[in-house]
NUTOR-716350 format. One record per residue: y, z, x of N, C-alpha, C in turn; residue in one letter. Coordinates in pm, whole numbers, plus 50000, padded with zeros to 5 digits. Each point is the difference from the previous one (the first is absolute). Layout:
// NUTOR-716350
YZXYZXYZXa...
END
This chain:
// NUTOR-716350
140073833883962501104994950082499765003550145x500534991550091499835002350143500955010950046x499515009950075500845010750049500894995750116x500825009950045500914996950110499234996650128x498935007250027499234997250122499304986549990x499594995949879499414987049982500954988750029x501245001649955501004989750029500284999150148x500095011250067500244999950145498864992850072x498745002949960498874993550064500024984949978x500374995949877500024985449971501074993450085x501245005850006501074994150080499614999250147x499375010550053499574999850138498974989250028x499094998149906498964989850016500614986250001x500994997449912500654987049997500744997450131x500715010250051500714998350128499074997250112x498875006950007499024997450109499434985949990x499714995849876499474986449979500994989550042x501295001949964501024990450039500154999350151x499945011750066500115000150145498854992650064x498765002249950498824993250056500074985149979x500484995649883500164985949974501024993750095x501085007050021501054995050092499454998550139x499295010250049499444999250136498994988750009x499214998049894499034989350003500694986450005x501084998749920500744987349999500624997450138x500535010350062500564998150135498954996050099x498785005549985498934996550092499584985649985x499954995049874499664985949979501104990650047x501235004549986501144991150033500184998750150x499615009950077500204999550144501475002450034x500464994250111501385002050042500964993349902x501085006749959500944993849906500724988250064x500334990349915500724988250049501445003350026x500624993950102501425002950027500894994949889x501165005949987500984995949902501034991350068x500144987849954500944990650058501184997949903x501215002250050501194998249915500874989450064x500964994749923500934990050051499374986350001x500664990850069499534986350006500564993050124x499574987950025500514993050119501484997249989x500705000850113501424997150005500254985249985x500974996349918500354986049978501334996650065x500635009850068501284997550064500335011750091x501124999750063500435010950091501305006049948x500155013050030501225007049959501174994750081x501004995349931501174994650068500735010750074x500414997350122500755009450080501445000949949x500545012050005501355002249950500984992050086x500844992349936500984992050071501235008450034x500474998450122501195007750044501254994549933x500785008949945501244995949936501225003550087x499815008750101501075003450093501265004649930x499835008749902501155005249928500215014550047x501145002750062500325013350050501375003949950x500225012949990501315004749956501064996350105x501174996749951501074995850088500375011350097x499994996550129500345009650102498905010050034x498854999349933498945009550021498834994350081x500074987550038498894993550068499845005650142x498765003250034499645005150133498914991450056x500104996850130498974991950067499515007850122x498725001550008499375006850114499074990050071x500124999350131499154990950078499005008150085x498744996049989498945005550082499714990050111x500475002650122499854990150108498574998250043x499694988250051498664997250053499805007750130x498775004050031499745007050126500264990950118x500155005350121500184991350119498884989650009x500384987450022499024989350007499714993749865x500645005249893499794994449868498885006749925x499864995849873498975006149918498604995950050x499025008049972498664998250054499204989649923x500464995949885499244991149916499095006949901x499955013450006499195007749907500825003549875x499345002949888500735003549878500845012650020x501184999949940500945011450009500295004849859x499655012549970500295005949870501375006650004x500814997849897501325005949987500135006349862x500375012749993500195006849873501385006850002x500744998049891501335006449984499895010149888x500285012550031499935011349907501395005149967x500125006449883501245006249955501104990049972x499674987649978501014990049957500035001049847x500765009649950499915003849859500504989149910x501054993050041500604989949911500124986950077x500074989049920500234987050058498744993650057x500164987550039498884992450056499915002050152x498785000750047499735001150144499424986550045x500614994050104499534987450056499445002750142x498784995550023499355001050130499664985750044x500534995650116499794986150043499914999050152x499354989350040499944996450142499904984950007x501114993950041500154985249996499834995649855x499014991449974499844994349865499095008549910x499425010250059499145009049919500855010849937x499815001749869500875009549928499225006349886x500325013249979499435007349888501105008849942x500135000149865501015007949934499365008449892x500635011249970499515008649894500985011049968x499765006749887500855011149959499115011149944x500355012350030499205011249954500185002349848x500924992749936500195001449858499014991549920x499154992350067499014991949931498824997450095x498915006649978498844998950088499434985950001x500324991849903499484986249999500614991550110x501125004750058500644992450109499495004150136x499145010450006499585005550128498734993250052x499815000650129498764995950063498955010649963x498924995949939499015009349945499295008050108x500184996350127499365007850105500765012750032x501225001249946500845011850024500515005449867x499945013249982500325005849872501165010050004x500235006650112501045009950008501374994150035x500044987650045501254993550036499904985149989x501034993150045500004985650003499474995650138x498904993050000499384996350128499364986349995x499644995150118499304987450012499384999250139x499214989950021499374997350131500484986450048x500634999950114500474987550064499164997150124x499874987150033499254996350120500884990750086x500885005750079500844991550087499134992950106x500414988350035499244992750102500085007050133x498954998750079499935006350131501174995050086x500715009250062501134996850086501324998049926x499965000149870501254998449922500885012250021x501264998150025500915011250027500965002549883x499864992649890500895002249885499705013549937x501025008049970499765013349943499554999349855x499455011049954499705001849857501255006249936x500514993549896501235004749938499665006749867x500715011049975499845007349874501395001249937x500124995349879501295000349931499845008749874x500935009249981499905009249887501415004849964x500125006349884501265005849957500205013650066x501235003650023500305013350058499435010949910x499535010350064499325010749925500985006949904x499625001649872500895007249905499965015050020x498965005250066499875014250025500215002450150x501155004850043500275001350143499025008350080x499395010149938499075008650071498564994949998x499794988249943498664994149996499984987250080x499515000750122500054988750091498904989949968x500324987150005498934990049991499065001350120x498744998149977498975000950104499374986450017x499964995150123499354987250031498845002450095x498824995849960498815002150081499454986450042x499754998450129499484987550058498745003150079x498984991849986498785002450077498854991549956x498835003650049498794993049965499735002149854x499564989849924499845001149855499125011449954x498845001950059499065010149947500595014250006x500505004950116500585013450000501215001549907x500854989749994501165000649914499585000849854x498994992549962499515000249863499385013549967x499275005950095499415013249973501075010349980x501054999750084501105009449981500684998049865x500154987649960500604997049871499175005449885x498674998850013499095005249894500085015049995x500135007050115500135014550000501275004049924x501114993250029501245003349929499824998149849x499444988949964499844997149859499085010049929x498945004150071499085009949944500695013349981x500805004550096500725012449986500934999649879x500694988749983500934998849890499275000449865x498914992549992499244999649875499415013949970x499455006850101499385013249979501065010149957x501194999850064501055009249959500424997949857x500164987349963500354997249861498905004249905x498754998050037498875004049914499995014749977x500285008150106500045014449984501095004249903x501194994050014501115003649912499694996249855x499434988249979499644995849862498935009449943x499065004550082499015009549955500645013049953x501025004650077500695012149961500764998149866x500524988149980500694997149874499005001249883x498854993550015499005000549892499495014249977x499815007350110499575014049986501025008249922x501284998050031501065007549930500054996349852x499834987349968499984995849860498835006149926x498825000050063498855006649935500245014949982x500645006350098500295014449986500985002449887x500974990849983500935001449890499304998649865x499104990349991499264998249875499175012449968x499435006250104499125011749980500795012549969x501185001650065500735012649990501294999449918x500534987749984501284998149933501155007150072x499825002050131501065006050082500944988750046x501285001049965500934989150030500224998150149x499715010450079500224998750143499094989350059x498804998349946499114989650047500514986249965x500624998649882500574987149963501184996650091x500855010050029501104997750091499524995850137x498975007150048499464996650133499384985949998x499314996349893499404986749991501084989250000x501125002449927501074990049998500664998550136x500315011350067500644999350131499074993850103x498755003849999499064994550096499724985249973x500034996349872499854985749967501164991850056x501255005049990501114993150061499874999450151x499475010750059499785000050144498954989550039x498984998249915499014989650028500654986049999x500914998149907500724987049995500834998250127x500655011050045500794999150125499104996450119x498815005950001499084996850109499614985349998x499814994449883499664985749993501154991250049x501245004449973501154992450048500135001350151x499775012150051500145002150144498934992350078x498784999649949498894994050071499804985349971x500694994649898499814986349962498834997749908x499315011049959498854998549910500394995249862x501295001149968500404995549867499934984749987x499844993050115499904985449997498554995250014x499025009349998498574996350013499305001049868x499184990149964499814987050068501134990249968x500845004149905501204992749968501005010149945x501274997349996500985009749950499665004649858x499845013249980499675005249867501105009249947x501125001250073501175007149950501134990149978x500655000049885501064990249971501315004050067x500054998750132501205004350074501014988550018x499564987849998500904988450003501035001050110x499545002350127500925000650112500675013250023x499635010549924500635013050017499045010250065x499104994850084499025008850061500655010250092x500994995950079500675009150093500785010649921x500744995849897500755009649921499065010049930x498864995049950499045008949936499415009850103x499714994950120499425008750104500965011450036x501264996350025500975010050041500375009549884x500304994149879500365008349890498925009649955x498764994849992498905008849960499755010650107x500124996350128499835009850104501015011449992x501274996549976501055010349986499715008849880x499654993949886499715008049882498805009150021x498984995250074498835008350023500295011650093x500904997850096500425011450085500615010949914x500874995949904500575009849910498975006949916x499074992249941498965005849915499085009050080x499664996050123499155008550085500725012950037x501314999150023500755012250027499965009749881x500134994749881499915008549882498625006849990x498944992150029498665005749994499785010550108x500514997650120499865010050106500785012449969x501154998749935500795011649962499205008849901x499324993649907499195007649905498855007350066x499504994250111498885006450070500475010350106x501295000650023500535009350100500455012849930x500525009450080500485012549945501505000049981x500664988350013501464999449989500475004149862x499294995449896500485002649864499865014949964x499275007650079499855014449972500865008650090x500344995250122500675008750097501294993950054x500304987549972501254994050047500514990549894x500515005949890500394992049886501124990150034x500995004350076501114991050036499514988250082x499185002450100499484989450082499124990949916x499255005949910499114992149916500804990649907x501115004949946500834991349912500634988750081x500465002750122500564989550084498974989550035x498795004450035498954990350031499644991749880x499965006049881499724992349880501064989449972x501275003550017501074990249977499884988750099x499725003050126499824989350102498824991149963x498925006149954498824992149963500304990849884x500695004949898500344991449887500984989050043x500875002950095500924989950051499214988850068x498955003550071499154989850064499284991449892x499545006549896499334992549893500974989649940x501225004349970501014990849942500354989150099x500135003750128500314989750103498904989650008x498775004249989498894990650004500034990349881x500385005349885500074990949883501114989750012x501035003050080501104990650016499774989650111x498865000750070499744991250114500074985149967x499484995549884500044985349974501434994349993x501005008649985501364995149984500855001150128x499365004650110500735002350123499884988050095x501014997750085499924989250099499025003550111x499684990050083499015001950105500405010750100x501285000550037500455010150096499845014149943x500315001949870499815012949939498535004249992x499144990149970498585002849997499475004050138x500444993350103499585003750135500425014150036x501285003249967500495013850026499245010349919x499684996349874499275009449914498615002650057x499364989750054498635001750052500015009250121x501034998550088500095008650117500295014449961x500965001949910500365013749957498815006649931x499294992449921498855005749926498905004250095x499694991450097498925003450091500365012150088x501245000150051500425011750078500045012549912x500484998249874500035011449909498615005249972x499004990849993498605004249977499535008850116x500354996150124499605007950112500665013849997x501295000249965500725012849994499395008949890x499674993949886499385008049893498665005650043x499224991650070498715004950047500165011950092x500984999350090500255011150090500465012449922x500904997749903500545011349921498875006949922x499174991949935498925006049922498965006450090x499794994750117499085006450096500525013750042x501305000750030500605012750037499895009849884x500324995449877499905008849884498565004649979x499044991250023498625003949983499575010150102x500454998250128499655009850102500595013749967x501255000249952500625012749960499205006349885x499624991949902499235005249887498645005450046x499364993250095498725004950052500225013350071x501065000850079500275012350074500265011749904x500644997049887500265010449899498885001049898x498944992550020498835000349914500374996349856x500824989649986500384995249869499434986549970x499224994450090499494986549983498634998950061x499224990449950498644997550054500014989850114x501154993850030500074990250105499734985649958x499804997649869499724986449954501194990750024x501235005349981501204991850024500084995550146x499745009150094500024996550141498944989550029x498815001649945498914990550023500394986049950x500754999649890500384987049942501004992350082x500955007150068501044993050075499714998350146x498915005750049499684999050144499904985550048x499324990849924499954986150051501384993850015x500945003049906501354994450014500745006050121x499695012350033500575005750122499494992450122x498734996350000499454992250113500674986250006x500214993849885500684986950000501435001250051x500685010849959501385002250046500055002150149x499015007550055499965002250142499754987050077x499144991549947499754987250066501204990749990x500745001049889501214991849986501025003250109x500015012750043500965004350102499414997650138x498725003550022499415000350133499344986950039x499384993349905499264987650031500224990049888x501224995049987500294990849887499234986850008x499744994950120499274987450009498535001949959x499405010950040498625003049960499915001549849x500965007349941500005001949856500194986749926x500894991350057500304987449933498734991749977x499045000750092498794992049987499125004449882x500095012749963499155005449892500835007549894x501254996749987500875007949912499594998849853x499664987949957499594998349860498765008549972x499054999350088498775007749978500285015150008x500915004150091500335014250013500635005149872x500924992449940500635004249876499005000449885x499124990249997499014999649891499045011950009x499545003050119499075011350017500745013249975x501245001550047500765012249979500285002049851x500434989249932500265001349858498755003249917x498894993450037498745003049932499575014550023x500205004950120499685014150028500855009449918x501314997249989500885008449922499604999849851x499654988149948499534999049864498715007849978x499114999850099498775007549992500245015049998x500955004650083500325014350004500625004449867x500924991849947500605003549871498925000549889x499064990850005498925000349902499175012650014x499735004150123499235012350023500765012149947x501335000550024500805010949951499955000949847x500114988349935499944999949854498655005049952x498924995750068498685004249960499835015250018x500525005250111499915014450023500775007849896x501184994749964500815006649898499294999649866x499364988649968499264999449876498855010049999x499315001250117498935009850008500535014149981x501165002950057500605013349983500365002649854x500574989849934500315001349858498765002449917x498924992750032498765002049926499445013950023x500085005050124499525013450024500825010249925x501344998049995500845009149923499644999449852x499794987549951499624998749859498685006849971x499004998350088498715006349982500115015150006x500855004850092500205014650009500685005349875x500984992849947500685004349879498985000049882x499154989649997499004999449894499025011750014x499635002850124499065011250019500645013249958x501285001850033500675012549962500135000849849x500274988349937500165000049854498695002949929x498864997950069498675002349937499285011950059x500745008550072499375011450065500665013149953x499185009749972500525013149964500495006950127x501275004049998500625005450122499375013150044x499545008149906499485013350037498604999150060x499114992749936498605000150043499644988050088x500824989449995499664987950072499004991149929x499585004049880499054991949922500784989249923x499314989649955500664990349910500475007049875x501134995149946500565006149878499424993149876x500565003449882499454994949875500074984649995x501154994550044500154985449994498924993150085x499845004850122498994994050087498595002049943x499755011449937498685002749947499664990449885x500994997449913499754990849889499764985950051x500734995550103499754986950060498614999350060x499615010650069498675000450063498904999749892x500235007349891499025000449892499794986249938x501094992649980499904986549944499194991150093x500225001050131499244992050095498525003749999x499705012949993498635004649999499274995849873x500725000149886499374995449875499654985250009x500944991850051499724985950013498824997450091x499895007450111498894998650093498675004249936x500075010949923498765004749935499514990249897x500914993949925499584990349898499444987550068x500594995950113499514987850069498635002250063x499725012250051498735002650067498955006549912x500435005249887499075007149914499685014150044x500765005350099499765013350053500645010649911x499555012450018500555011049923501375004250054x500755006849917501325005450039500235012749923x500285010950073500235013049940501295005750053x500705007049910501235006850041499925014949962x500785007950073500005014449978501445004649995x500355007749892501295006749992499795014450050x500805004250094499935013850053501355006849977x499985011549932501225007349970499825014550046x500895005050087499905013450050500255010149886x499235010750001500105010249897501105010050034x500835003249901501035010250011500914997950123x500394987650022500804997250117501395006549991x500575000749878501295006449981499915014850039x498865006349971499825013950039500005001550153x499444990050070500015000550147501444999350051x500784991149945501414998850040500785012749971x499745006149882500765011949963499595011850084x498705001250033499505011750072500164999150153x499814988050052499984998650144501174991550054x500814994549913501134991850045499694985250004x501084992349989499844985349998499494994650134x500355006850109499554995450129498465000950007x499455010949945498545001549995499424989449908x500684997149891499504989649909499954986550068x500994997150080499974987350075498854999550099x499735011250063498915000550096498654998649929x499915005549879498784998249918499794985449968x501064993149956499864986049967499584991550121x500585003050116499624992550118498545002950039x499605012649984498625003850032499034992949905x500304999749871499164993549904499894985150031x501124993750038499994985750031499084997450119x500095008150107499144998250115498545002149961x499725009949917498635002949961499414988949913x500824994849912499554988549919499614988150087x500824996950100499684988750089498725002750076x499765012550036498815003350076498744999849913x500155002849871498855001449912499464986649955x500794989650003499584987049950499844989750111x499404988749966499714989950099501264992950047x499884992850111501184992750053500374988549906x499084994949921500304989149907500585004749869x500045013049978500575005549877501515001350015x500675001549889501475000749999500465012949933x500835007650074500535012749950501504998649990x500595004549885501434998749980500505012649926x501265003350022500675010749925500844993149891x499695002649872500654993049893500955008949919x500105012550037500905008949932500255012450082x500565010249939500315012550075498795005750068x498985003849921498765005450057498804991849958x500234987449963498924991449952499664989650109x498714997550018499494990350095499034990649928x499974987650050499084989849946499124995250115x498694999649973499054994750098499304987749940x500034988950070499364987649955498784997650089x498834998649935498744999050072499344986449973x500314989750074499334987049979498525001150035x499154994449915498574999650027499275013049971x500685010249950499375013149976499825002149851x498895006449962499775003449859500515014149973x500155004249877500545013549971499225011450061x498674998550010499215010950059500365002450146x500174989050076500415001450139501395006050008x500904996049913501345005349998499975015149977x499145004249910499935014449972499525007950119x499054994450077499515006750118501145001450101x500834989950014501115000450095501025010549956x500255000849873500965009749947499525014350023x498725002049984499475013650022500075003850149x499794990250087500165003050141501455003150032x500944993349933501425002850015500305014449955x499365004249895500255013449946499605010450103x498874997450066499555009450104500955000250120x500514988450035500904998850117501325007249971x500455000549877501275006649966499845014949975x498775004749999499795014249966500635009250103x500124995550124500585008450102501444996250033x500714994349905501394995450025500905011750033x499785011949941500865011350026499965004050145x498835000150061499915003850141500584989250090x499774987549962500514989050084501514999949999x500595002649883501464999449987500665013550025x499215009950038500525013450028500835005249881x499384999249881500675004949878499175010849937x500285012350023499245010949938500044999049846x498825000749942499944999249855500104986049948x500084990050086500134986049956498614994749969x499894994649880498724994349956500304986449935x499434989250057500274986749956498794994349928x500174996849873498944993349922500624987849931x499134991949944500504988049932499074996449885x500524992249906499244994349892499944984850020x498874994349975499834985550027499364993049879x500404987349982499434991949895499524986850061x498794995849959499394987950058499804989449892x500344987750035499814988949908499544987750078x499164991549935499494987950064500474987649924x500164989050074500424987449940498944995049906x500454995349883499104994549898500284985149978x499014992749953500214985549976501144997149903x500245008949906501034997349900501415003850045x500185005750116501325004150047500854987750032x501104998549927500894988550026500725001450133x500405012450032500705002950126499705014250040x500825005550088499775013450046500515010949909x500734996249894500635010249912498915008449931x498994993449941498945007349931499225008650096x499734995150119499285007750102500765012450038x501284998950023500845011550035500075009949885x500114994749876500075008749885498785008549983x498804993950022498785007749986499865010850109x500404996150126499945010050107500975011349975x501194996949947500995010449969499505009249889x499354993949899499475008249891498895009150051x499164994950091498955008550056500565011250083x501084997350074500645010650079500585011049908x500634996149889500545009949908498875007849931x498864993349978498835007149945499565010950098x500054997050131499645010150100501015011549996x501274997249978501025010449990499685009149883x499744993949884499765007849878498695007850006x499084995250082498695006950012500065011850097x501165003150057500135011550086500464997350140x500304987550034500454995950133498925002050107x500334995650123499135000850115498634993849966x500054987949943498784993149963500254985149993x498914992249987500074985549991499364995549872x500664990949928499484994549877499884984950012x498934994749939499834985449991500744994849876x500254987049998500674994149886499195002449872x500684999649887499365003149871498964989449963x498745003749978498994990049967500274992949869x500675006949907500254993849871500864987550010x500884999650103500834988250016499124988050035x498985002450078499104989150037499244995049882x499565009349914499274996049882500844992049903x501325003949994500904993149908500184985550043x499924997350128500144986250048498744992349978x
END
């Protein structure tokens, strides 16, 4: 039969041959042919027809006047941003373009972040460009109208769209990461985070209009504004609950923490009721929620600074709300500047907060794992000597047996039992006995190789596992240990203290089903050393080998 090395050589030869054939085929083929997809166009995409349907009393008309002397005759790009609901009409004399952010199929494909088009007024024409739209449903979100040369306006539009798509991609990546962490750890906190962040991703698509690309993929049926406001209010409440859990309020300010929780749950319930509220109530809710978000960001920032000053926090909460503090400052100090990039600012700030929360969860998981590993280590460590205990020794022995069988290497174990240890305790005291055990543990570790395993499996009993060593080598190590312990009395400053031990050696045999027979033979050899007068080493009984 072919050995393991033979199989490896054959597989390697086949792989090399396949690689050489592939390279030869590529050399004969030359440059690869291009891949052509699609087919010739047989028609043109019909332009969206204007229906001029606006809510009663909500129609707004903005006129962009011609420059002095009339229009230049060059193309004029016009983009309307933040027109969250309703149809937007852009016209100049008989030229007209209409679209709605609720369906990307109605938009001019040259613009993605808003409703836009390119008009070419005749040179000297003084008729203004008119923009007709519904009144904004969110009072703090101003419509933005950009006019200029097509190329720069299109580039700015692409930058906006790229920021929105990138922010959404980051948030969706965090959702998938949290779901994978939940599958791996079964920690419910990751599932909660994934659900909340997933809802936040949906809110981002509503805010940015990405839910309508390339066509509407959410069944909102005209409730986009209600969903945007309601989901935003509910997310503020959910985010508040998450920030409370990451703050020190629940440990040091129970009353304040309960009040904040009640307010957060009230926001969640208010968000769920948004589809049933009139337009005026929705507008008021959006203003109160946004201002409340700024107030919460300031409150949590103050709480985080206090926690940092008292050394109760790592500062992650402060890092998470800093972008919202910047947005709040711009809302007060530079509202027009913020209005031009408000959607992008909220998307980036929300994505940053989601990233910080994900980092906090990961750090907490790491801390839990370290605590678990430390508890496991303590559960498998002898407190007095620092050596592995009996449980850890048996697990290690099972691993060493499996490795020895797989590689065909030798495996030897040694039972070491201190002689007359009870007499040491009775004559010199238990404190001296403890010092003897610690000294023996240190000496055992020094006498054997770094790849060997030393454990304390009983009161004065030790087990040594020697992978790759035969019984003769084990006996040499044991005798060197005996010499090292001969001066224990002087080292431990115990007059009249004499430390000796009896040892039994056993090697793994082909017929051993597990470690039980190996341990039994080593134990029997150790008791044979005891009966033969102690302070000696005995090998396993040869008759047992013959019987097998």
